[in-house]
C-alpha positions in Angstrom: 7.1 6.1 -23.4 5.1 3.2 -22.1 1.4 2.9 -21.9 -1.2 0.9 -19.9 -3.3 -1.1 -22.5 -6.9 -1.8 -21.8 -8.5 -5.1 -22.9 -11.6 -7.0 -22.0 -12.5 -10.7 -22.5 -14.8 -13.1 -20.7 -15.9 -10.7 -18.0 -12.4 -9.6 -17.2 -10.9 -6.2 -17.8 -7.1 -6.3 -18.2 -4.9 -3.3 -17.5 -1.6 -4.3 -19.2 1.5 -2.4 -18.2 3.2 -2.1 -21.6 6.8 -1.0 -21.6 8.6 -4.4 -21.8 11.9 -2.9 -23.0 12.1 -1.4 -19.5 10.7 -4.3 -17.6 7.3 -2.5 -17.6 8.7 0.3 -15.4 5.9 2.9 -14.8 6.2 6.4 -16.2 4.3 9.3 -14.7 1.8 9.1 -17.6 1.2 5.4 -16.9 0.5 6.1 -13.3 -1.8 9.0 -14.2 -3.8 6.8 -16.6 -4.7 4.2 -14.0 -7.7 5.9 -12.3 -9.4 6.5 -15.6 -8.9 2.9 -16.8 -10.2 1.5 -13.5 -13.3 3.8 -13.9 -13.8 2.5 -17.4 -13.8 -1.1 -16.1 -16.2 -0.1 -13.3 -18.7 1.4 -15.7 -18.8 -1.7 -18.0 -21.6 -4.0 -16.7 -20.0 -7.0 -18.5 -16.8 -6.6 -16.5 -16.8 -8.7 -13.3 -13.1 -8.3 -12.2 -10.1 -6.1 -13.1 -6.7 -7.7 -13.7 -3.4 -5.8 -13.8 -0.6 -7.6 -15.7 2.8 -6.8 -17.3 3.5 -7.2 -21.0 5.7 -10.2 -21.7 7.0 -12.9 -19.3 10.0 -11.1 -17.8 8.4 -8.6 -15.5 5.1 -7.6 -13.9 6.7 -4.2 -13.2 10.2 -3.2 -12.2 9.0 0.0 -10.5 9.2 3.6 -11.5 10.8 4.6 -14.9 14.0 6.1 -13.5 14.7 7.8 -16.9 12.0 10.4 -15.8 13.6 11.2 -12.4 15.5 14.2 -13.8 12.3 15.5 -15.5 9.6 14.5 -13.0 11.3 14.1 -9.6 14.1 16.7 -9.7 12.4 19.0 -7.1 10.2 18.7 -4.1 7.2 20.0 -6.1 7.7 17.6 -9.0 8.3 14.7 -6.6 5.0 15.5 -4.9 3.1 15.5 -8.2 4.7 12.2 -9.2 4.0 10.6 -5.9 0.4 11.8 -6.0 0.0 10.1 -9.4 1.4 6.9 -7.9 -0.9 7.1 -4.9 -4.0 7.9 -6.9 -3.2 5.0 -9.3 -2.9 2.6 -6.4 -5.9 4.0 -4.6 -8.1 3.4 -7.7 -7.4 -0.3 -7.3 -7.8 -0.4 -3.6 -11.2 1.3 -3.7 -12.5 -0.2 -6.9 -16.0 -1.6 -6.5 -15.0 -4.8 -8.5 -12.4 -7.3 -7.4 -8.8 -6.5 -8.5 -6.2 -9.1 -9.2 -2.5 -8.7 -10.0 -1.2 -11.3 -12.4 2.6 -11.5 -11.7 5.2 -13.0 -14.0 8.8 -12.2 -13.1 10.1 -9.0 -11.5 7.8 -7.1 -9.2 9.9 -4.4 -7.6 9.4 -0.9 -6.0 6.3 0.8 -7.4 5.3 -2.4 -9.1 5.3 -4.1 -5.7 3.1 -1.3 -4.3 0.8 -1.6 -7.3 0.4 -5.4 -6.9 -0.2 -5.0 -3.1 -3.0 -2.5 -4.0 -4.9 -5.3 -5.6 -7.2 -7.6 -3.6 -5.4 -10.7 -4.9 -2.0 -11.5 -6.3 -1.5 -14.6 -8.5 2.2 -15.3 -9.2 4.4 -17.5 -11.3 6.8 -19.4 -9.1 9.9 -17.7 -10.5 8.6 -14.2 -9.7 10.7 -12.0 -7.4 9.6 -9.2 -5.1 11.4 -6.2 -3.6 10.9 -2.8 -2.0 14.3 -1.2 -2.8 13.6 2.4 -1.4 16.2 2.0 1.3 18.8 1.2 -1.4 17.9 4.3 -3.4 17.6 7.0 -0.7 13.9 7.5 -1.5 11.3 8.5 1.1 8.7 5.8 1.0 5.1 7.1 1.3 3.4 6.7 4.6 0.3 5.4 2.9 2.4 2.7 1.3 3.9 1.7 4.7 0.4 1.6 6.3 -0.9 -0.6 3.5 1.9 -3.1 3.8 1.6 -3.3 7.6 -2.2 -3.8 7.2 -1.8 -6.6 4.6 1.4 -8.4 5.8 1.6 -7.5 9.5 4.2 -5.3 11.2 7.0 -7.8 11.3 7.0 -8.9 7.6 6.4 -5.4 6.4 9.3 -4.0 8.5 11.6 -6.8 7.2 10.8 -6.0 3.5 11.1 -2.3 3.9 14.2 -2.1 6.1 16.2 -4.8 4.6 15.3 -4.0 0.9 15.9 -7.7 0.2 14.6 -9.8 -2.6 12.1 -12.6 -1.8 10.6 -15.2 -4.1 8.4 -18.3 -4.4 7.4 -20.0 -1.3 8.6 -17.2 1.0 6.4 -14.7 -0.8 3.5 -17.1 -0.4 4.2 -17.7 3.3 4.4 -14.0 4.0 1.2 -13.2 2.2 2.8 -11.2 -0.5 1.1 -13.5 -3.0 -2.3 -15.2 -2.8 -1.4 -18.2 -5.1 1.8 -19.5 -6.6 2.0 -21.8 -9.6 4.9 -23.2 -11.7 5.7 -21.9 -15.1 4.1 -24.9 -16.8 0.8 -24.5 -15.1 0.6 -20.8 -14.4 -1.3 -19.6 -17.4 -4.1 -22.3 -17.1 -4.3 -22.1 -13.3 -4.6 -18.3 -13.4 -7.2 -18.5 -16.2 -9.3 -20.9 -14.2 -9.0 -18.8 -11.1 -10.1 -15.7 -12.9 -13.0 -17.5 -14.6 -14.2 -18.7 -11.1 -14.3 -15.1 -9.9 -16.0 -13.8 -13.1 -18.7 -16.5 -12.6 -19.6 -15.4 -9.1 -22.6 -13.1 -8.3 -21.7 -9.5 -9.2 -23.7 -7.9 -6.4 -22.1 -10.2 -3.8 -18.7 -9.4 -5.2 -19.5 -5.7 -5.0 -20.7 -6.0 -1.4 -17.6 -8.0 -0.4 -15.3 -5.6 -2.1 -17.1 -2.7 -0.5 -16.4 -4.1 2.9 -12.8 -4.8 2.1 -12.3 -1.3 0.7 -13.8 0.3 3.9 -11.5 -1.8 6.0 -8.6 -0.4 4.0 -9.6 3.1 5.1 -8.7 4.6 8.5 -11.4 3.5 11.0 -12.7 7.1 11.4 -13.5 7.3 7.7 -15.3 4.0 7.3 -18.9 4.1 6.0 -20.4 1.0 7.5 -24.0 2.0 6.7 -23.1 2.0 3.0 -21.6 -1.5 3.4 -24.7 -2.7 5.1 -26.8 -1.3 2.3 -24.8 -3.1 -0.4 -25.2 -6.4 1.6 -29.0 -5.8 1.8 -29.1 -5.3 -1.9 -27.9 -8.9 -2.5 -30.9 -10.4 -0.7 -33.4 -8.5 -2.8 -31.8 -9.3 -6.1 -32.7 -11.7 -8.9 -29.2 -13.2 -8.5 -30.0 -14.3 -5.0 -33.1 -16.2 -6.2 -31.0 -17.7 -9.1 -28.4 -18.8 -6.6 -31.0 -20.6 -4.6 -32.5 -22.3 -7.6 -29.1 -23.4 -9.0 -28.2 -24.9 -5.6 -31.4 -26.9 -5.4 -31.1 -28.0 -9.0 -27.4 -28.9 -8.6 -26.2 -26.7 -11.5 -24.0 -23.8 -12.2 -25.8 -20.4 -11.5 -26.2 -17.9 -14.3 -25.8 -14.6 -12.6 -26.7 -11.3 -14.3 -25.9 -8.7 -11.7 -29.5 -7.8 -11.2 
């Protein structure tokens, strides 16, 4: 059974979906492990951003591990438990206090598509392909997943992808907002590395305040805690990093932020 591997380097925590023999398809256990791994990254002061990636170059994630359907989704009760693990895994990324980025190489289908869309940003290799195949499988697609896609892509594009179950790729994925950035195979690794380094080098408290605002916007309006967002914004202006940012700007140098 596959696992989600946890790694850290240069201020980035990587959650690596590790089941390459099945195109990194997600088992119930892999979904269930995500909230704890995100919490681990949140608790590490050295971590500035959280990256989700697939093992190998063939797939980010092909969706759910269908070999478990007879065991984990054979009844309404089992299906609810499986779907809850999926939703909790995605919600951990949506509501993480640190920026979340999906690093996509190859196939990104079904539950993998939902996982990628739960991240703040999606960096994709140009040959990556995307699909929501629920309508071809007879599955009931979760309301929260539909709501998230409409919020991120707009009603028309979300309706198209959900109802047609078609595959999109490359420039169309970029145009629809499915991906944030798209690079060719030759430059993808370096471009993505540079992009992640840029995020990791930004002020942690500002990133936290921005992510707080983005996370609240992802909630239904009646559940948003705007006062908490305003408090996280105010914390930036009383921080040592704010003073460091001003000094670095005046001295025309790169700032050295500490998160304090």
